[in-house]
Every structure is written in C-alpha cells, then in structure tokens.
N, C-alpha and C positions, 0 to 999 in steps of 0.2 A: 610748331616748325620754325617759324617765321623769327618768334621771339628767340629762341636757340642760336639761329641763326646770326640776327643781329648783336646775341650778350657776346656770340664768339668774335665777330668782326670788332666789336668795340674793345675786346681786351685783347684784339692783335693790334690793331692800329697804334697804341702807345708803345706798345714793343717794336715795332716797326721804327716808329720815330726816334726811339729812344737807341736801338741799334744804327741808325743812319747818322745820329748825331755822335755816337759812340766812333764811329766809321771816320766821319772827317777830324773829328779830334788825333785819332790815330794818324791819317796822313800827314795833319800838321805836324806832330812828332816827329814822322820820318823826316817831314822836309827841315825840321829843326836840325836832327839829329846827323842828317845823313847828307843833305844838300846843301844849299846856299843859305838856306834860311836866317842864319846868323849874319852874313853879309850884306843880306836884304836889308833885314831890321836895322843894320847899324846906319843904311843909305837912308832908309824912310826916317829913322827916328833920332839921325845923329847921335848912336849909342857907339861905344866900343867894345860889343859884347864879341868874346875870344870864341875859337871854334873847338876846343875841347881837344880831348885824344880820340882818335879815330877809333880803335880800337873799342875803347870803353864806350864811345858813341853807339858801337854796333851791338855791343851786348846790351846796353842799355833798351834802345832799342827792340830787340830779340826777347829780352822779357816782357816788354810792355806788350809785345803782339800775342805772347803767352797768356797774359792779362785778358786780353780783349777775347781772346778766343774762349777762355773760361766763364769770362762775363756773358758773352751771347749764349753760349750752352746753360749758364744759369737761368737766362732770361725767358728762353724757349723751351726748357724743359725741366728745371727743379723749381721754378716758380708757378704755382698752380693758381695763385691767388688771383683776383683781376688788378692789373696794372693802373694805378692812377694817372691823368694826365700829368698831375703835378710833378709827380716821380720820373716821367718820360724826359722832363728838362732838368730834373734837380739833380738826379744822378749823374747825366755828363758832364755838368757842372763840377763835381765832386773829382770825378776822374780825369778832367781837365786839368784837375792838382797833379794828379798822378802820371798823366801823361806827358803834360807839357812843364808845369812848372817845375817837378823834379828834373827833366832832362836839362832845362835851361839852366836850372843850379849846376849842374854837370858839367855843362860846358865851360865852366870857370876852371876845371880840373885838367891840366895836362898832365897829371900824372900816369905812367903806364901801368896796364895791369899787373896786378901782384898775388901773390899768396893769401894776403887779406881779400880780395876781391874774392877769390873761390869762395872763402868762407860766405860771405856777404851772397854769393849766389845760390849755396846752401840752406842758406838761411830763407831766401827768397822759395825755394820748391817745397822745404819744409811748409811755409807758411802756405802755398799756394794748395798743396796736399792736404795739410789739416781743414782746410776751407772746403776744397770740392769733395773729399771722400766723407768727411762728417756729414754733407748735403746728401751723396750719395746713398751712405747707408740709412739716413731719414726717409728718404724716398722711395726704397725697397722697403722699409718695414710699413709706412704707410700705405702701399699699396697691398698689403694682406687684410685682406675686409675682417679679420678677427681683431683686429689693432684700431679699429672703427672707435673714433672717440675717447680713446685712450693717449695718456702723455707718454711721449718718447723721452726715453733717459736712459738708452744705450748708446752703443758704439761708442764713439770718441765724444759723444755729450754725456758720458757717466765721469768724464774728469773734469768737465768744466759745464756750466751752463749754458754758457755762450761759446761753445769753442771756435765754431766757424768765424766768429768773431776776432778770436785770438788770433786765427790764422789770417786774415785779413791784416791787424796791427803787425805779423811778423813778415809778411811779402811787403809792404808799404816801407816798413823799417828795413828792410835789405835794399830797397829800390835807392832810399834816402842815404843810406852810408855808402852805396856804392857812388855817388856822389863825390864822397870825400868833402862834402859842404857841411859844415855846422850848421848852416843855417835849415839845411834841407831838413835837419832834425825835429825843428818845430811842426812838420807834417806828420811824421807818426803820432807825436806829443799830441798835437791837437784832435788826432784819430783814436786816439787812447781815450782821451778827455769826452768827447763826443759820445762813444760808446757808454763810455760808464755812467755820465751824469744825464744822457737822453735817450738814447736807443733802448739801453738795457732797463732802466725804471720802466721805461712805457711798454717793453716788450713783456717784463715781468708783472705787470698789473694786467695786461689783455688775460696772459698765462693764468693767474691765480684766479680771475673771473671764470676762465672757461674749465680751469681743472681743480678748483676748490683746494680740496686736502692733500691729494695726490701733488699738487705744484708744491705747497707748503713744506712737505715732505722732502721734496727733491731738493728742493732749495737750501733746507736744514742742513742738509748732507753733501751736498756739491760745493766745488769752487764756482763761483759767479763768472770768470774771466779767465782769469790764467790757472790752470791745471795745478794744482795742491797750494798755491800760493794765495789766489785772491780769486 
C-alpha cells in the first residue's frame, strides 16, 4: 500500500511542478500583453519594444488561456503514464515559446483585427478540437476492458496516425499567423520538423515493438501526420 502511495506521489509531483511553471509563464504572457510589460522591458533592456494593438493582444491572451486550460486537462486527465521529471521542465520551456515568444512578436503588429484574423481563430479552434477530441475518443476506447492490449486506430486516428500532433501544428500555426509577423512562422515550421523527424519516428518505433503486425498494417494504410496528404 505504501509503495502504491509513493508511486502516486512520484507521478503527481512532476505534474504539479509542470502546472506551476505553466502558470508562471501564463502570468508573464498576461503581463506582456495587457499590462506594462513592454514599457518595463524597454526601461530594463534599453529596447524600443512597441505595445502592439490592444484588441489583438487581448485576443492572443484569450487563445493562450484556452491552450493553458487544455494543457492542464491533458496533464491530469489524458496522460496516464508517469511523467518524468525531465518533461516537467522541458515541456514548459516549449510552451514558453508559444505563450511568450509568439506574443512578443505580435507586439510589433499595430494592425487592427480584421476578417483574416477570424479565419486564423477558426484554424486555432479546429486544431485545438482535433488535438483534444482525438485524445478524448482514444481515452474512452482504452477504458473499455475488452480493448486492453489492442492498437487504437479509430476516431480521428483513422485519418492520421498522429492526428493529435497535426492538431498541435494547426493551433500553433494559427497563433503565429495572428501576429502578422513573418518571423513567427518559423515556430510552427520548427514544430512540424520536430514532430516529423524526432517525435513521430521515436513513437512509431515504440508502437511497432508493442503491437507488431497490427501497427505495420496501420502504418501502411494511414497517413502519418497530415490527413490524406502525409
């Protein structure tokens, strides 16, 4: 019983640390977008950082808060495996890019919100939906005892082996486009490359070792990342 309790604590502590770091980054994003963050940074670093468009900053922060909520839900509900301490520190570093670097680049845009921004927001919600809904369907499927030990290929995963990653690419791309700053597009491009050449090959190797022929058949008939394309 004590061992079980210790295991639960060791699994909980990294999640709490990750959540705490994510919260601090979110507060920093709020300070940067809505308060005197740019002015203070200018005085500290002798920069000439603009303040951006007030409504665009507010929209950016709203979308970041939604991402934060989804992230916390994923950490404490969808993520069943133990969370290593390395991830407790490396994941917030990645999200600092989304929560801070993208908003920072957005400050250089004084462009008022327009119809194009509505399309970017729709892409953001589409990517968020694909990521969370695909994980939710898989979680429900795995809770059925009759599916224990089987490879999940249903739901949105029938269209892409890593459709949850595809959703991530979409919402990050949407945030980058909302900045109207070309430099921001390097962030979703880097994420796509990271998924394609690091995360996906590593995960595919694990799935092949675990599920064997079932995974090989799944890989042969299903797109890898982008549904119907790649």
